[in-house]
All heavy atoms as TSV, in Angstrom:
chain	resi	resn	atom	element	x	y	z
A	1	MET	N	N	-25.764	-30.416	16.333
A	1	MET	CA	C	-24.520	-29.778	16.003
A	1	MET	C	C	-23.389	-30.515	16.828
A	1	MET	O	O	-23.501	-30.567	17.992
A	1	MET	CB	C	-24.619	-28.262	16.330
A	1	MET	CG	C	-23.366	-27.574	15.888
A	1	MET	SD	S	-23.312	-25.737	16.314
A	1	MET	CE	C	-24.484	-25.264	15.252
A	2	ALA	N	N	-22.291	-30.792	16.099
A	2	ALA	CA	C	-21.249	-31.590	16.770
A	2	ALA	C	C	-20.104	-30.553	17.091
A	2	ALA	O	O	-19.861	-29.598	16.452
A	2	ALA	CB	C	-20.612	-32.562	15.831
A	3	TYR	N	N	-19.564	-30.691	18.400
A	3	TYR	CA	C	-18.543	-29.792	18.737
A	3	TYR	C	C	-17.231	-30.631	18.858
A	3	TYR	O	O	-17.203	-31.800	19.210
A	3	TYR	CB	C	-18.898	-29.261	20.217
A	3	TYR	CG	C	-20.004	-28.390	20.254
A	3	TYR	CD1	C	-21.405	-28.811	20.496
A	3	TYR	CD2	C	-19.830	-27.057	20.038
A	3	TYR	CE1	C	-22.412	-28.055	20.511
A	3	TYR	CE2	C	-20.896	-26.206	20.044
A	3	TYR	CZ	C	-22.194	-26.636	20.300
A	3	TYR	OH	O	-23.353	-25.801	20.295
A	4	HIS	N	N	-16.109	-29.850	18.459
A	4	HIS	CA	C	-14.905	-30.469	18.497
A	4	HIS	C	C	-13.942	-29.534	19.238
A	4	HIS	O	O	-13.930	-28.318	19.192
A	4	HIS	CB	C	-14.308	-30.545	17.084
A	4	HIS	CG	C	-15.045	-31.288	16.094
A	4	HIS	ND1	N	-14.986	-32.595	16.072
A	4	HIS	CD2	C	-16.099	-31.045	15.149
A	4	HIS	CE1	C	-15.792	-33.156	15.130
A	4	HIS	NE2	N	-16.493	-32.150	14.562
A	5	LYS	N	N	-13.146	-30.298	20.010
A	5	LYS	CA	C	-12.153	-29.436	20.837
A	5	LYS	C	C	-10.911	-29.573	20.118
A	5	LYS	O	O	-10.201	-30.557	20.104
A	5	LYS	CB	C	-11.941	-30.087	22.316
A	5	LYS	CG	C	-11.204	-29.376	23.162
A	5	LYS	CD	C	-11.170	-29.893	24.542
A	5	LYS	CE	C	-10.447	-29.011	25.472
A	5	LYS	NZ	N	-10.544	-29.435	26.979
A	6	GLU	N	N	-10.666	-28.460	19.419
A	6	GLU	CA	C	-9.416	-28.267	18.750
A	6	GLU	C	C	-8.657	-27.067	19.142
A	6	GLU	O	O	-9.039	-26.167	19.652
A	6	GLU	CB	C	-9.708	-28.204	17.215
A	6	GLU	CG	C	-10.250	-29.525	16.582
A	6	GLU	CD	C	-10.627	-29.341	15.235
A	6	GLU	OE1	O	-9.746	-28.765	14.487
A	6	GLU	OE2	O	-11.497	-29.948	14.744
A	7	ARG	N	N	-7.384	-27.078	18.786
A	7	ARG	CA	C	-6.542	-25.966	19.263
A	7	ARG	C	C	-5.835	-25.382	18.033
A	7	ARG	O	O	-5.527	-26.041	17.009
A	7	ARG	CB	C	-5.373	-26.417	20.159
A	7	ARG	CG	C	-5.870	-27.038	21.386
A	7	ARG	CD	C	-4.731	-27.343	22.277
A	7	ARG	NE	N	-5.060	-26.999	23.697
A	7	ARG	CZ	C	-4.653	-25.968	24.563
A	7	ARG	NH1	N	-3.706	-25.263	24.156
A	7	ARG	NH2	N	-5.236	-25.647	25.635
A	8	ALA	N	N	-5.822	-24.032	18.019
A	8	ALA	CA	C	-5.209	-23.260	16.889
A	8	ALA	C	C	-4.264	-22.336	17.522
A	8	ALA	O	O	-4.572	-21.663	18.614
A	8	ALA	CB	C	-6.304	-22.546	16.085
A	9	ALA	N	N	-3.075	-22.144	16.882
A	9	ALA	CA	C	-2.090	-21.260	17.442
A	9	ALA	C	C	-2.481	-19.791	16.863
A	9	ALA	O	O	-2.822	-19.754	15.748
A	9	ALA	CB	C	-0.709	-21.673	16.963
A	10	LEU	N	N	-2.339	-18.920	17.694
A	10	LEU	CA	C	-2.478	-17.499	17.319
A	10	LEU	C	C	-1.120	-16.886	17.084
A	10	LEU	O	O	-0.214	-17.066	17.881
A	10	LEU	CB	C	-3.081	-16.653	18.437
A	10	LEU	CG	C	-4.646	-17.022	18.728
A	10	LEU	CD1	C	-5.190	-16.132	19.947
A	10	LEU	CD2	C	-5.519	-17.050	17.551
A	11	THR	N	N	-0.827	-16.225	15.984
A	11	THR	CA	C	0.404	-15.748	15.769
A	11	THR	C	C	0.202	-14.199	15.263
A	11	THR	O	O	-0.854	-13.786	14.764
A	11	THR	CB	C	1.055	-16.466	14.472
A	11	THR	OG1	O	0.276	-16.362	13.406
A	11	THR	CG2	C	1.299	-17.986	14.915
A	12	PRO	N	N	1.215	-13.395	15.447
A	12	PRO	CA	C	1.190	-12.062	14.910
A	12	PRO	C	C	1.104	-11.967	13.417
A	12	PRO	O	O	1.591	-12.874	12.707
A	12	PRO	CB	C	2.543	-11.371	15.412
A	12	PRO	CG	C	3.072	-12.265	16.485
A	12	PRO	CD	C	2.526	-13.701	16.056
A	13	LYS	N	N	0.243	-10.990	13.028
A	13	LYS	CA	C	0.042	-10.865	11.508
A	13	LYS	C	C	1.470	-10.603	10.779
A	13	LYS	O	O	1.662	-11.099	9.710
A	13	LYS	CB	C	-0.956	-9.762	11.204
A	13	LYS	CG	C	-1.556	-9.774	9.816
A	13	LYS	CD	C	-2.576	-8.979	9.641
A	13	LYS	CE	C	-3.105	-8.973	8.183
A	13	LYS	NZ	N	-4.425	-8.248	8.086
A	14	ARG	N	N	2.307	-9.958	11.469
A	14	ARG	CA	C	3.642	-9.527	10.894
A	14	ARG	C	C	4.638	-9.874	11.787
A	14	ARG	O	O	4.395	-9.663	13.096
A	14	ARG	CB	C	3.583	-7.999	10.424
A	14	ARG	CG	C	2.857	-7.862	9.210
A	14	ARG	CD	C	3.093	-6.276	8.917
A	14	ARG	NE	N	1.776	-5.748	8.660
A	14	ARG	CZ	C	1.305	-4.618	9.098
A	14	ARG	NH1	N	2.100	-3.816	9.858
A	14	ARG	NH2	N	0.089	-4.115	8.961
A	15	ALA	N	N	5.868	-10.225	11.404
A	15	ALA	CA	C	6.970	-10.443	12.356
A	15	ALA	C	C	7.348	-9.065	12.826
A	15	ALA	O	O	7.289	-8.054	12.245
A	15	ALA	CB	C	8.116	-11.145	11.604
A	16	ALA	N	N	8.019	-9.136	14.033
A	16	ALA	CA	C	8.523	-7.806	14.625
A	16	ALA	C	C	9.911	-8.177	15.371
A	16	ALA	O	O	10.087	-9.150	15.847
A	16	ALA	CB	C	7.527	-7.265	15.754
A	17	THR	N	N	10.744	-7.244	14.998
A	17	THR	CA	C	12.198	-7.249	15.509
A	17	THR	C	C	12.278	-6.064	16.476
A	17	THR	O	O	11.935	-4.890	15.925
A	17	THR	CB	C	13.287	-7.425	14.523
A	17	THR	OG1	O	13.007	-8.588	13.746
A	17	THR	CG2	C	14.585	-7.521	15.082
A	18	MET	N	N	12.831	-6.156	17.652
A	18	MET	CA	C	13.108	-4.933	18.450
A	18	MET	C	C	14.491	-5.084	19.215
A	18	MET	O	O	14.909	-6.268	19.475
A	18	MET	CB	C	12.080	-4.929	19.623
A	18	MET	CG	C	10.692	-4.846	19.034
A	18	MET	SD	S	9.526	-4.498	20.352
A	18	MET	CE	C	10.053	-2.891	20.988
A	19	LEU	N	N	15.126	-4.082	19.226
A	19	LEU	CA	C	16.395	-4.023	20.001
A	19	LEU	C	C	16.227	-3.475	21.406
A	19	LEU	O	O	15.548	-2.284	21.551
A	19	LEU	CB	C	17.362	-3.214	19.260
A	19	LEU	CG	C	17.908	-3.677	17.927
A	19	LEU	CD1	C	18.803	-2.799	17.226
A	19	LEU	CD2	C	18.663	-5.108	18.053
A	20	VAL	N	N	16.534	-4.072	22.468
A	20	VAL	CA	C	16.468	-3.500	23.814
A	20	VAL	C	C	17.828	-3.696	24.407
A	20	VAL	O	O	18.644	-4.544	24.123
A	20	VAL	CB	C	15.449	-4.293	24.575
A	20	VAL	CG1	C	14.044	-3.968	24.058
A	20	VAL	CG2	C	15.663	-5.772	24.681
A	21	ARG	N	N	17.985	-2.802	25.396
A	21	ARG	CA	C	19.235	-2.708	26.231
A	21	ARG	C	C	19.268	-4.043	27.204
A	21	ARG	O	O	18.150	-4.472	27.493
A	21	ARG	CB	C	19.563	-1.559	26.930
A	21	ARG	CG	C	19.642	-0.418	25.893
A	21	ARG	CD	C	20.206	0.871	26.634
A	21	ARG	NE	N	19.202	1.277	27.809
A	21	ARG	CZ	C	18.305	2.288	27.637
A	21	ARG	NH1	N	18.406	3.063	26.600
A	21	ARG	NH2	N	17.624	2.533	28.598
A	22	ASP	N	N	20.372	-4.363	27.641
A	22	ASP	CA	C	20.379	-5.434	28.690
A	22	ASP	C	C	19.654	-5.210	30.047
A	22	ASP	O	O	19.060	-6.182	30.527
A	22	ASP	CB	C	21.856	-5.737	29.107
A	22	ASP	CG	C	22.570	-6.540	27.943
A	22	ASP	OD1	O	21.866	-7.167	27.162
A	22	ASP	OD2	O	23.909	-6.547	27.841
A	23	ASP	N	N	19.558	-3.883	30.263
A	23	ASP	CA	C	18.917	-3.397	31.601
A	23	ASP	C	C	17.475	-3.303	31.396
A	23	ASP	O	O	16.667	-2.909	32.303
A	23	ASP	CB	C	19.543	-2.313	32.238
A	23	ASP	CG	C	19.539	-1.064	31.245
A	23	ASP	OD1	O	19.317	-1.190	30.084
A	23	ASP	OD2	O	19.620	0.143	31.878
A	24	GLU	N	N	16.931	-3.340	30.172
A	24	GLU	CA	C	15.463	-3.113	29.948
A	24	GLU	C	C	14.643	-4.587	30.015
A	24	GLU	O	O	15.206	-5.530	29.609
A	24	GLU	CB	C	15.275	-2.598	28.555
A	24	GLU	CG	C	15.681	-1.198	28.470
A	24	GLU	CD	C	15.441	-0.535	27.036
A	24	GLU	OE1	O	15.844	-1.376	26.110
A	24	GLU	OE2	O	15.041	0.560	27.092
A	25	ARG	N	N	13.493	-4.506	30.590
A	25	ARG	CA	C	12.657	-5.612	30.748
A	25	ARG	C	C	11.592	-5.602	29.677
A	25	ARG	O	O	10.761	-4.757	29.366
A	25	ARG	CB	C	12.009	-5.583	32.156
A	25	ARG	CG	C	11.128	-6.691	32.366
A	25	ARG	CD	C	10.652	-6.706	33.785
A	25	ARG	NE	N	9.743	-7.916	34.067
A	25	ARG	CZ	C	8.803	-7.940	34.884
A	25	ARG	NH1	N	8.564	-6.903	35.745
A	25	ARG	NH2	N	8.077	-8.948	35.127
A	26	LEU	N	N	11.708	-6.704	28.925
A	26	LEU	CA	C	10.730	-6.872	27.747
A	26	LEU	C	C	9.594	-7.801	28.131
A	26	LEU	O	O	9.876	-8.983	28.747
A	26	LEU	CB	C	11.538	-7.536	26.593
A	26	LEU	CG	C	10.728	-7.550	25.284
A	26	LEU	CD1	C	10.387	-6.271	24.717
A	26	LEU	CD2	C	11.620	-8.437	24.337
A	27	ARG	N	N	8.271	-7.462	28.003
A	27	ARG	CA	C	7.254	-8.273	28.176
A	27	ARG	C	C	6.244	-8.249	27.127
A	27	ARG	O	O	6.225	-7.314	26.288
A	27	ARG	CB	C	6.586	-7.889	29.483
A	27	ARG	CG	C	7.347	-8.020	30.719
A	27	ARG	CD	C	6.671	-7.709	32.063
A	27	ARG	NE	N	5.315	-7.943	32.098
A	27	ARG	CZ	C	4.308	-7.117	32.546
A	27	ARG	NH1	N	4.706	-5.957	33.175
A	27	ARG	NH2	N	3.107	-7.338	32.580
A	28	ARG	N	N	5.157	-9.094	27.210
A	28	ARG	CA	C	4.059	-8.960	26.143
A	28	ARG	C	C	2.785	-9.206	26.962
A	28	ARG	O	O	2.628	-9.886	27.961
A	28	ARG	CB	C	4.307	-10.072	25.122
A	28	ARG	CG	C	4.062	-11.494	25.583
A	28	ARG	CD	C	4.265	-12.451	24.526
A	28	ARG	NE	N	4.011	-13.891	24.934
A	28	ARG	CZ	C	5.056	-14.693	25.355
A	28	ARG	NH1	N	6.221	-14.335	25.163
A	28	ARG	NH2	N	4.721	-15.867	25.836
A	29	ARG	N	N	1.719	-8.524	26.405
A	29	ARG	CA	C	0.389	-8.712	26.860
A	29	ARG	C	C	-0.513	-9.115	25.793
A	29	ARG	O	O	-0.603	-8.438	24.783
A	29	ARG	CB	C	-0.072	-7.264	27.505
A	29	ARG	CG	C	-1.493	-7.380	27.983
A	29	ARG	CD	C	-1.846	-5.962	28.645
A	29	ARG	NE	N	-1.155	-4.902	28.007
A	29	ARG	CZ	C	-1.036	-3.739	28.589
A	29	ARG	NH1	N	-1.626	-3.431	29.780
A	29	ARG	NH2	N	-0.275	-2.764	28.129
A	30	VAL	N	N	-1.130	-10.181	26.027
A	30	VAL	CA	C	-1.991	-10.868	24.826
A	30	VAL	C	C	-3.497	-10.756	25.305
A	30	VAL	O	O	-3.885	-10.917	26.443
A	30	VAL	CB	C	-1.733	-12.425	24.833
A	30	VAL	CG1	C	-2.607	-13.074	23.774
A	30	VAL	CG2	C	-0.271	-12.646	24.345
A	31	ARG	N	N	-4.173	-10.160	24.359
A	31	ARG	CA	C	-5.579	-10.045	24.475
A	31	ARG	C	C	-6.356	-10.813	23.315
A	31	ARG	O	O	-6.261	-10.471	22.217
A	31	ARG	CB	C	-6.041	-8.601	24.385
A	31	ARG	CG	C	-5.477	-7.714	25.515
A	31	ARG	CD	C	-6.146	-6.364	25.493
A	31	ARG	NE	N	-5.499	-5.462	26.376
A	31	ARG	CZ	C	-5.782	-5.239	27.614
A	31	ARG	NH1	N	-6.998	-5.725	28.002
A	31	ARG	NH2	N	-5.160	-4.468	28.437
A	32	ALA	N	N	-6.973	-11.869	23.754
A	32	ALA	CA	C	-7.605	-12.754	22.959
A	32	ALA	C	C	-8.638	-13.589	23.621
A	32	ALA	O	O	-8.575	-13.877	24.805
A	32	ALA	CB	C	-6.650	-13.805	22.210
A	33	PRO	N	N	-9.721	-13.998	23.054
A	33	PRO	CA	C	-10.722	-14.853	23.676
A	33	PRO	C	C	-10.320	-16.102	24.005
A	33	PRO	O	O	-9.439	-16.668	23.439
A	33	PRO	CB	C	-11.873	-14.836	22.574
A	33	PRO	CG	C	-11.230	-14.552	21.375
A	33	PRO	CD	C	-10.118	-13.663	21.535
A	34	LYS	N	N	-10.900	-16.646	25.180
A	34	LYS	CA	C	-10.446	-18.063	25.505
A	34	LYS	C	C	-10.977	-19.041	24.535
A	34	LYS	O	O	-10.446	-20.178	24.242
A	34	LYS	CB	C	-11.132	-18.252	26.996
A	34	LYS	CG	C	-10.522	-17.515	28.011
A	34	LYS	CD	C	-9.559	-18.215	28.712
A	34	LYS	CE	C	-9.085	-17.328	29.901
A	34	LYS	NZ	N	-7.683	-17.561	30.209
A	35	GLU	N	N	-12.147	-18.816	23.889
A	35	GLU	CA	C	-12.843	-19.717	23.030
A	35	GLU	C	C	-13.203	-18.922	21.718
A	35	GLU	O	O	-13.561	-17.938	21.837
A	35	GLU	CB	C	-13.892	-20.500	23.578
A	35	GLU	CG	C	-13.558	-21.354	24.822
A	35	GLU	CD	C	-14.811	-22.080	25.327
A	35	GLU	OE1	O	-15.957	-22.059	24.589
A	35	GLU	OE2	O	-14.712	-22.741	26.310
A	36	LEU	N	N	-13.117	-19.738	20.551
A	36	LEU	CA	C	-13.597	-19.184	19.290
A	36	LEU	C	C	-14.494	-20.127	18.727
A	36	LEU	O	O	-14.238	-21.302	18.887
A	36	LEU	CB	C	-12.293	-18.785	18.402
A	36	LEU	CG	C	-11.396	-17.728	18.863
A	36	LEU	CD1	C	-10.191	-17.853	18.002
A	36	LEU	CD2	C	-12.126	-16.402	18.698
A	37	GLU	N	N	-15.485	-19.749	18.024
A	37	GLU	CA	C	-16.370	-20.505	17.222
A	37	GLU	C	C	-16.003	-20.287	15.756
A	37	GLU	O	O	-15.892	-19.261	15.178
A	37	GLU	CB	C	-17.881	-20.011	17.417
A	37	GLU	CG	C	-18.846	-21.020	16.930
A	37	GLU	CD	C	-20.216	-20.600	17.371
A	37	GLU	OE1	O	-20.310	-20.255	18.480
A	37	GLU	OE2	O	-21.155	-20.784	16.537
A	38	GLY	N	N	-15.809	-21.548	15.205
A	38	GLY	CA	C	-15.334	-21.523	13.778
A	38	GLY	C	C	-16.307	-22.202	12.854
A	38	GLY	O	O	-17.474	-22.548	13.270
A	39	PRO	N	N	-15.997	-22.333	11.587
A	39	PRO	CA	C	-14.554	-22.067	11.069
A	39	PRO	C	C	-14.351	-20.654	10.917
A	39	PRO	O	O	-15.283	-19.879	10.797
A	39	PRO	CB	C	-14.677	-22.827	9.820
A	39	PRO	CG	C	-16.044	-22.849	9.365
A	39	PRO	CD	C	-16.820	-22.929	10.628
A	40	LEU	N	N	-12.868	-20.300	10.956
A	40	LEU	CA	C	-12.584	-19.049	10.848
A	40	LEU	C	C	-11.793	-18.934	9.596
A	40	LEU	O	O	-10.998	-19.754	9.254
A	40	LEU	CB	C	-11.651	-18.490	11.855
A	40	LEU	CG	C	-12.313	-18.448	13.303
A	40	LEU	CD1	C	-11.266	-18.229	14.350
A	40	LEU	CD2	C	-13.439	-17.395	13.451
A	41	PRO	N	N	-11.976	-17.785	8.776
A	41	PRO	CA	C	-11.137	-17.629	7.517
A	41	PRO	C	C	-9.633	-17.311	7.910
A	41	PRO	O	O	-9.352	-16.805	8.975
A	41	PRO	CB	C	-11.678	-16.289	6.978
A	41	PRO	CG	C	-13.038	-16.027	7.611
A	41	PRO	CD	C	-12.986	-16.734	8.830
A	42	GLN	N	N	-8.803	-17.919	7.182
A	42	GLN	CA	C	-7.391	-17.730	7.428
A	42	GLN	C	C	-7.033	-16.213	7.340
A	42	GLN	O	O	-7.450	-15.428	6.548
A	42	GLN	CB	C	-6.572	-18.456	6.316
A	42	GLN	CG	C	-5.087	-18.367	6.655
A	42	GLN	CD	C	-4.254	-19.210	5.468
A	42	GLN	OE1	O	-4.758	-19.869	4.704
A	42	GLN	NE2	N	-2.918	-19.086	5.670
A	43	GLY	N	N	-6.323	-15.776	8.470
A	43	GLY	CA	C	-5.782	-14.474	8.420
A	43	GLY	C	C	-6.823	-13.531	9.175
A	43	GLY	O	O	-6.537	-12.313	9.295
A	44	GLU	N	N	-7.907	-14.029	9.687
A	44	GLU	CA	C	-8.819	-13.082	10.458
A	44	GLU	C	C	-8.301	-12.724	11.667
A	44	GLU	O	O	-7.704	-13.548	12.520
A	44	GLU	CB	C	-10.354	-13.826	10.729
A	44	GLU	CG	C	-11.116	-12.998	11.326
A	44	GLU	CD	C	-12.521	-13.701	11.428
A	44	GLU	OE1	O	-12.982	-14.445	10.528
A	44	GLU	OE2	O	-13.278	-13.523	12.465
A	45	ARG	N	N	-8.410	-11.365	12.141
A	45	ARG	CA	C	-7.923	-11.008	13.339
A	45	ARG	C	C	-8.812	-11.486	14.535
A	45	ARG	O	O	-9.993	-11.217	14.503
A	45	ARG	CB	C	-7.861	-9.490	13.419
A	45	ARG	CG	C	-7.417	-8.820	14.731
A	45	ARG	CD	C	-7.510	-7.360	14.709
A	45	ARG	NE	N	-7.212	-6.999	16.034
A	45	ARG	CZ	C	-6.556	-5.885	16.291
A	45	ARG	NH1	N	-6.215	-4.902	15.386
A	45	ARG	NH2	N	-6.270	-5.507	17.560
A	46	VAL	N	N	-8.205	-12.085	15.507
A	46	VAL	CA	C	-8.941	-12.513	16.616
A	46	VAL	C	C	-8.409	-11.976	18.022
A	46	VAL	O	O	-8.888	-12.361	19.028
A	46	VAL	CB	C	-8.895	-14.143	16.640
A	46	VAL	CG1	C	-9.652	-14.746	15.431
A	46	VAL	CG2	C	-7.525	-14.680	16.722
A	47	GLY	N	N	-7.400	-11.102	17.926
A	47	GLY	CA	C	-6.834	-10.565	19.205
A	47	GLY	C	C	-5.726	-9.799	18.864
A	47	GLY	O	O	-5.548	-9.401	17.864
A	48	SER	N	N	-5.061	-9.360	19.973
A	48	SER	CA	C	-3.795	-8.460	19.790
A	48	SER	C	C	-2.821	-8.876	20.754
A	48	SER	O	O	-3.034	-9.375	21.842
A	48	SER	CB	C	-4.176	-7.058	19.889
A	48	SER	OG	O	-4.590	-6.667	21.218
A	49	VAL	N	N	-1.579	-8.487	20.490
A	49	VAL	CA	C	-0.286	-8.630	21.355
A	49	VAL	C	C	0.328	-7.238	21.546
A	49	VAL	O	O	0.484	-6.679	20.475
A	49	VAL	CB	C	0.596	-9.702	21.107
A	49	VAL	CG1	C	1.099	-9.567	19.778
A	49	VAL	CG2	C	1.619	-9.976	22.141
A	50	THR	N	N	0.557	-6.779	22.770
A	50	THR	CA	C	1.194	-5.589	23.003
A	50	THR	C	C	2.644	-5.857	23.601
A	50	THR	O	O	2.682	-6.679	24.473
A	50	THR	CB	C	0.355	-4.747	23.998
A	50	THR	OG1	O	-0.926	-4.413	23.451
A	50	THR	CG2	C	1.144	-3.282	24.202
A	51	VAL	N	N	3.657	-5.432	23.011
A	51	VAL	CA	C	5.023	-5.414	23.535
A	51	VAL	C	C	5.190	-4.368	24.493
A	51	VAL	O	O	5.052	-3.156	24.034
A	51	VAL	CB	C	5.994	-5.614	22.274
A	51	VAL	CG1	C	7.401	-5.696	22.934
A	51	VAL	CG2	C	5.604	-6.686	21.449
A	52	LEU	N	N	5.806	-4.589	25.614
A	52	LEU	CA	C	6.152	-3.521	26.605
A	52	LEU	C	C	7.518	-3.578	26.920
A	52	LEU	O	O	8.091	-4.636	27.069
A	52	LEU	CB	C	5.287	-3.807	27.855
A	52	LEU	CG	C	3.789	-3.751	27.719
A	52	LEU	CD1	C	3.199	-5.208	27.992
A	52	LEU	CD2	C	3.238	-2.905	28.640
A	53	VAL	N	N	8.161	-2.403	27.021
A	53	VAL	CA	C	9.529	-2.375	27.433
A	53	VAL	C	C	9.544	-1.485	28.730
A	53	VAL	O	O	9.021	-0.433	28.758
A	53	VAL	CB	C	10.398	-1.647	26.359
A	53	VAL	CG1	C	11.783	-1.442	26.920
A	53	VAL	CG2	C	10.386	-2.540	25.031
A	54	ASP	N	N	9.975	-1.999	29.790
A	54	ASP	CA	C	9.978	-1.459	31.048
A	54	ASP	C	C	8.436	-0.903	31.563
A	54	ASP	O	O	8.341	0.076	32.031
A	54	ASP	CB	C	10.942	-0.311	31.146
A	54	ASP	CG	C	12.507	-0.879	31.201
A	54	ASP	OD1	O	12.592	-1.931	31.676
A	54	ASP	OD2	O	13.280	0.029	30.945
A	55	GLY	N	N	7.537	-1.718	31.067
A	55	GLY	CA	C	6.136	-1.455	31.466
A	55	GLY	C	C	5.444	-0.515	30.651
A	55	GLY	O	O	4.328	-0.317	30.682
A	56	ARG	N	N	6.217	0.115	29.601
A	56	ARG	CA	C	5.643	1.011	28.595
A	56	ARG	C	C	5.259	0.269	27.308
A	56	ARG	O	O	6.183	-0.370	26.781
A	56	ARG	CB	C	6.557	2.272	28.297
A	56	ARG	CG	C	6.832	3.051	29.489
A	56	ARG	CD	C	7.903	4.091	29.060
A	56	ARG	NE	N	8.784	3.377	28.284
A	56	ARG	CZ	C	10.118	3.526	28.421
A	56	ARG	NH1	N	10.762	4.338	29.117
A	56	ARG	NH2	N	11.137	2.839	27.632
A	57	PRO	N	N	4.038	0.408	26.675
A	57	PRO	CA	C	3.754	-0.152	25.526
A	57	PRO	C	C	4.580	0.512	24.310
A	57	PRO	O	O	4.666	1.814	24.305
A	57	PRO	CB	C	2.344	-0.001	25.345
A	57	PRO	CG	C	1.820	1.068	26.290
A	57	PRO	CD	C	2.939	1.157	27.425
A	58	VAL	N	N	5.243	-0.335	23.573
A	58	VAL	CA	C	5.937	0.178	22.386
A	58	VAL	C	C	5.424	-0.216	21.064
A	58	VAL	O	O	5.772	0.266	20.030
A	58	VAL	CB	C	7.590	-0.077	22.591
A	58	VAL	CG1	C	8.017	0.617	23.780
A	58	VAL	CG2	C	7.808	-1.575	22.718
A	59	ARG	N	N	4.724	-1.352	21.091
A	59	ARG	CA	C	4.300	-1.828	19.773
A	59	ARG	C	C	3.063	-2.746	20.069
A	59	ARG	O	O	3.012	-3.578	21.072
A	59	ARG	CB	C	5.310	-2.701	19.026
A	59	ARG	CG	C	4.776	-3.256	17.766
A	59	ARG	CD	C	5.851	-3.782	16.807
A	59	ARG	NE	N	6.796	-2.639	16.324
A	59	ARG	CZ	C	7.935	-2.874	15.763
A	59	ARG	NH1	N	8.222	-4.154	15.510
A	59	ARG	NH2	N	8.632	-1.870	15.516
A	60	ARG	N	N	2.003	-2.723	19.142
A	60	ARG	CA	C	0.862	-3.510	19.200
A	60	ARG	C	C	0.695	-4.128	17.900
A	60	ARG	O	O	0.805	-3.489	16.884
A	60	ARG	CB	C	-0.316	-2.668	19.624
A	60	ARG	CG	C	-1.539	-3.449	19.823
A	60	ARG	CD	C	-2.673	-2.528	20.280
A	60	ARG	NE	N	-3.854	-3.328	20.282
A	60	ARG	CZ	C	-5.089	-2.742	20.433
A	60	ARG	NH1	N	-5.203	-1.319	20.800
A	60	ARG	NH2	N	-6.130	-3.391	20.402
A	61	MET	N	N	0.364	-5.480	17.885
A	61	MET	CA	C	0.219	-6.236	16.621
A	61	MET	C	C	-1.051	-7.035	16.762
A	61	MET	O	O	-1.376	-7.489	17.789
A	61	MET	CB	C	1.453	-7.120	16.338
A	61	MET	CG	C	2.884	-6.314	16.258
A	61	MET	SD	S	4.252	-7.369	16.192
A	61	MET	CE	C	4.164	-7.814	17.880
A	62	ALA	N	N	-1.710	-7.204	15.674
A	62	ALA	CA	C	-2.860	-8.087	15.455
A	62	ALA	C	C	-2.426	-9.534	15.545
A	62	ALA	O	O	-1.445	-9.905	15.019
A	62	ALA	CB	C	-3.571	-7.834	14.116
A	63	LEU	N	N	-3.254	-10.399	16.148
A	63	LEU	CA	C	-3.085	-11.860	16.161
A	63	LEU	C	C	-4.102	-12.442	15.315
A	63	LEU	O	O	-5.262	-12.076	15.366
A	63	LEU	CB	C	-3.289	-12.389	17.719
A	63	LEU	CG	C	-2.253	-12.056	18.754
A	63	LEU	CD1	C	-2.624	-12.486	20.044
A	63	LEU	CD2	C	-0.962	-12.596	18.360
A	64	VAL	N	N	-3.648	-13.368	14.512
A	64	VAL	CA	C	-4.474	-13.998	13.437
A	64	VAL	C	C	-4.327	-15.551	13.869
A	64	VAL	O	O	-3.603	-16.102	14.351
A	64	VAL	CB	C	-4.155	-13.702	12.084
A	64	VAL	CG1	C	-4.414	-12.237	11.789
A	64	VAL	CG2	C	-2.643	-14.085	11.766
Protein backbone atom coordinates (compact mmCIF):
# COMPACT_ATOMS: atom_id res chain seq x y z
CA MET A 1 0.00 0.00 0.00
CA ALA A 2 1.43 3.38 -0.99
CA TYR A 3 1.15 6.32 1.37
CA HIS A 4 0.93 9.90 0.20
CA LYS A 5 1.47 12.93 2.34
CA GLU A 6 -1.15 15.34 1.10
CA ARG A 7 -2.93 18.25 2.71
CA ALA A 8 -6.61 19.06 2.53
CA ALA A 9 -8.23 22.20 3.87
CA LEU A 10 -11.08 21.77 6.33
CA THR A 11 -13.86 24.30 5.88
CA PRO A 12 -17.18 24.91 7.66
CA LYS A 13 -20.10 23.19 5.95
CA ARG A 14 -21.97 26.53 5.90
CA ALA A 15 -20.74 30.11 6.04
CA ALA A 16 -21.41 32.04 9.24
CA THR A 17 -21.69 35.75 9.89
CA MET A 18 -21.66 37.20 13.40
CA LEU A 19 -21.83 40.70 14.80
CA VAL A 20 -19.79 41.41 17.90
CA ARG A 21 -19.12 44.59 19.82
CA ASP A 22 -15.66 46.15 19.77
CA ASP A 23 -15.09 45.15 23.39
CA GLU A 24 -15.97 41.46 22.84
CA ARG A 25 -13.27 38.88 22.22
CA LEU A 26 -13.96 36.45 19.36
CA ARG A 27 -12.17 33.07 19.27
CA ARG A 28 -12.59 29.68 17.66
CA ARG A 29 -11.94 26.15 18.90
CA VAL A 30 -11.28 23.50 16.25
CA ARG A 31 -11.78 19.81 16.93
CA ALA A 32 -10.44 17.63 14.13
CA PRO A 33 -8.09 14.67 13.83
CA LYS A 34 -4.42 15.29 13.05
CA GLU A 35 -4.50 12.66 10.32
CA LEU A 36 -7.22 11.20 8.13
CA GLU A 37 -7.21 8.12 6.00
CA GLY A 38 -8.78 8.50 2.59
CA PRO A 39 -10.10 8.79 0.11
CA LEU A 40 -12.94 10.69 1.74
CA PRO A 41 -16.23 11.52 0.05
CA GLN A 42 -16.70 15.23 -0.65
CA GLY A 43 -18.67 16.92 2.12
CA GLU A 44 -18.02 14.26 4.78
CA ARG A 45 -17.92 15.67 8.30
CA VAL A 46 -14.46 15.25 9.83
CA GLY A 47 -14.58 17.67 12.75
CA SER A 48 -16.18 20.78 14.17
CA VAL A 49 -15.41 24.40 14.93
CA THR A 50 -16.92 26.24 17.89
CA VAL A 51 -17.10 30.04 17.87
CA LEU A 52 -16.66 31.64 21.29
CA VAL A 53 -17.50 35.20 22.30
CA ASP A 54 -15.83 36.23 25.55
CA GLY A 55 -15.17 32.56 26.28
CA ARG A 56 -18.81 31.48 25.83
CA PRO A 57 -19.69 29.13 22.95
CA VAL A 58 -22.23 30.79 20.64
CA ARG A 59 -22.10 28.66 17.49
CA ARG A 60 -20.85 25.25 16.46
CA MET A 61 -20.39 24.17 12.85
CA ALA A 62 -19.33 20.97 11.11
CA LEU A 63 -15.98 20.92 9.30
CA VAL A 64 -15.88 19.11 5.98
